[in-house]
N, C-alpha and C positions, 0 to 999 in steps of 0.2 A: 560450848563444851562444858561438860560436868566437871565438879570439882574433883572427882577421882581421874578424869582424863587429864585436867590441869597438873595435878600432883605427879601421875605418871610421866606425862610429857617432861615437866621440869626436873624430876629425878633423874630420867634417862638423859637429859641434857647435860646436866651437871656431871653424870658419869662419863659420857663422851668429853666433857672438857678435862676431865682428870686423865683419861686415857691420851688425850692430844697433848696434855703438859708433859706426860710421860714420854710421849714420842719427841717433844722439843728437846727434852733431857738428853734421850737415847741419840737423838742424830745431830747434837750439837757439834760443830765444828764441819758439817756436811751440808751440802746445798739443801738436803731434805728438812732441815729445821724450818725454813721457811713455809713449806706446804703445811707442816704440823702446826705452825702459828696461825695459818689461816683457818684450819679445822678448829683450833681453840677459839678464834674469832666467831666461827660460825656457831660453835655450840654454846657460846655465851650469847648470842643472838636468839638462839632457839630457846634457851632457858629464860630469857627475858620475855620473850613473846608469850611463852607458856605461862609465865608468872602475871603478865599483864592481861592476858585475854579473858574476856567475860563470856558470860552464856550468849549474848548477841553477837555473833561473829560475822555477821552478813552486811555490817554496816561498811561504809567506803573506806573509814579510817584503818578498821581491821584488815579489810581485804588489802589495802595498799601495804600496810605494815608486813602482813603475811606474805606478800610478794617480794618484798625486799628482803625479809629474812630467809625465804626460799632460794633466792638469788645468790645469797652469801655461800649456799652449799656448793656452788659452781666454782669456787675460787681456788680450793686446794689442787684440783686436777689441772687447772690452767696453771697454777705455779709450778707445777712438776715440769710443765712443758717449757720453762726459761730457766730450769735448775742445773746450770753449768757455770762455773766461774769463767770469767769475771762479771759476765752480765747479770747474774741471778740477783744481785741487789737492786739494779735498776728495774728489773723485770717485774718487781713487786708493784711499781707504780702502774705498769700494764694491767696487772691482776685488779688493782683497785679502780683503774679506769674502767675495765670490762664490768666490774660490779655495778658501777656507776651508770653505765651504758644499758646494762640489762634492766637495771631498775628505772630506766627514764620513763616507761610508761606509768608507773606509779607517780612519778613527779607531777607528769602531764595531768593525771586524773585528780591529783589534789588542786593543781593550779586551776584546772577547767573542768570541774565535775559535769560528767555525762550520764550519771545513774547512780544506783545504790551501791555497785561494786565495780571492781576494776575489771574491764574487757579489753582482750588483747586482739590486735589484728592478725590474719592468718600467717602472715610473713613473719611476724614475731613468735609464733607459735613454733614454726619451723625452725627458727634460729634457737629457742630454747630447747627443742628436741635435739639439734645438733650439738649443743654444748653438754647435754645430758650424755650422748652417744660417746662423746669424746673418751670418758673414763673406761667402758667396756673395750673401745676400740684400741686403746694403749695398753690395757693389761689383760684382756682375754687370752693371750698367747703365753701367759707368765703364770706362776703360782698363786699370784692375786687374783685371779679371774672370778673367784667365789665373791671376793670382797667388793671388786668392781660391780658385779651384778646387784648386790645388795645396796649399794651407794646409788646407783642408777635408779633401782626401785625405791628408795626413799625419795629421791629428788622427784621423781614422776608422782609420788603420793603428794608430796607437799605441793606441786604444780597442778595437779590433776583438775580442779576447778578452772584454772586459767587456760588450760590446754583442752578443755571440753570433755574430760573423761569422768563420767559418771557423776554423781551427787556428793555433796559435802557430808561428811561423817564427823561426829564429835572425836572419834578415836584416830582421825586421819593424823594429826600431829604426834601423838604417842607411838603410833604405828611407824611412820616416817623416820623418828628419831631412833626407835627401837632397830630399823634396819642399818642406820649408821653405827649403832653401837656395836651390832655383830660384825659388820665389816672391821671395824676398829678393832676389835678384840681378835678377830682372825688374824689381822695383821701383826698385831703386838704379840701373839702367844704363838704363831705358828714357828716351829723349829726347824733348823736347817737339816735337810736330808745328807747322810755320809755320801760322798762321792767314791765309788769304785772304779777308777779308769786312771790311765796315764795322766799327767799334768793335774793331779787333783786340787791342788792350791791355787792354780791359776783358773781353772774351772769353776771353782767355788767363788772367787772374785768376779768373775765374769756373771755368773748366776746373780749375785748379790747386785750387780748394777742392773741386770735384766729385770729381776722381779721388784726392786724398788723404783725405778724409773720408768719401767715399760717399754713398749714396742718403738715409740718415737725416737727415744735416745739409745735404746738397744740396737736398732738396725744400723744407725750411724756409727757407733763404736764397732759394730762387727764389720762394717764396711772398710773403716780406717785400719783395722787389725789385718784384714785379709790382702789390702793393698801392701802393707808391709810385709805379709807373707809371702806374696808373689814377688816382691822385690829382693828379699833375703833368700829365696828357694827353701823355704821351710817345707819339711814334708807333712806338714798339718796345715788346717785351715779352721777357722771359728764359725762354728754352725750355732743354730739357734740354743742347742742343747749343750753345747760346750766344743772344745776342740776334738777334731776329728782327722783320721789319717785321709790323705788325698791318693794315697797308694792302696794295695790290697791288704796290707797288714793291719792287723788290728791295734797294735802298739808299736809304731814306726819307732826306730832308734833315733833319738835326739842328741845331740853332742852337747857338752856343757856350754859352749858358745851359743847354740840355737835357744836353750832354755833360758839363758841369760837374756838373749834378745828378747823373747817372747815375754819375760818379766818386765823388762824395762818399757817395751811397748806398752804394756798394760799400766804400769806406773805413770807413764807419760799421759794417758789417755784418761785413767780413773781419777787422777789427782785433781781434775776439774770438778768432780762431783763428792769425792770422800776426803 
């Protein structure tokens, strides 16, 4: 890498770290704080790698280090998959273990060098592609779809040499970190859209959960709410975009008791996250 590329990558990684620390502060007290911490850890690794990398980036040591740093970018999305109380704290050990497992080929390459750079088996490449795909699969159906695609793009750029995608470029690292920064800014600066429908407060809470935690948790919460709706004979059900009538009416009449039951149901489920 040239000095200019090093400086660009390091500067972008520091910016990503600042955005991540802002996220930790913003989501403190919720289970999203831990994924933000993992973003901060990954950003720190990226900044350190950009600072340490020299012009000769094809040595085994630099190849191994780049792979471990690239693997760190997979941890935030995995952290989201376990972001429900009370198991969210113990889940962080699962995330750390996954990072170590993904980095295992790098450890093997150092212990038993077989060439000038790290090479992966085909099965391990498929494993990495599956982990990269987890982000878009979880968020494509939410308002964070744009960010999820940029995160996946950044991960693929970082892992391109190991996956067999094209040749190495001196601007690979700053381009990948730039993708992460764009995604982080999109998430941090996106404003909530006003809701013009019945049950606006309840729909807003549901959309916050869906867009923050993705389809994995969103579908489970939606199922739980609709089970309660069927049990209580509510004239509404929870759809992906919010509460909707199960009758022909656009805005079904809800009694004060039913509104309170809906609110209580959301409180019970969402307190595991917020």
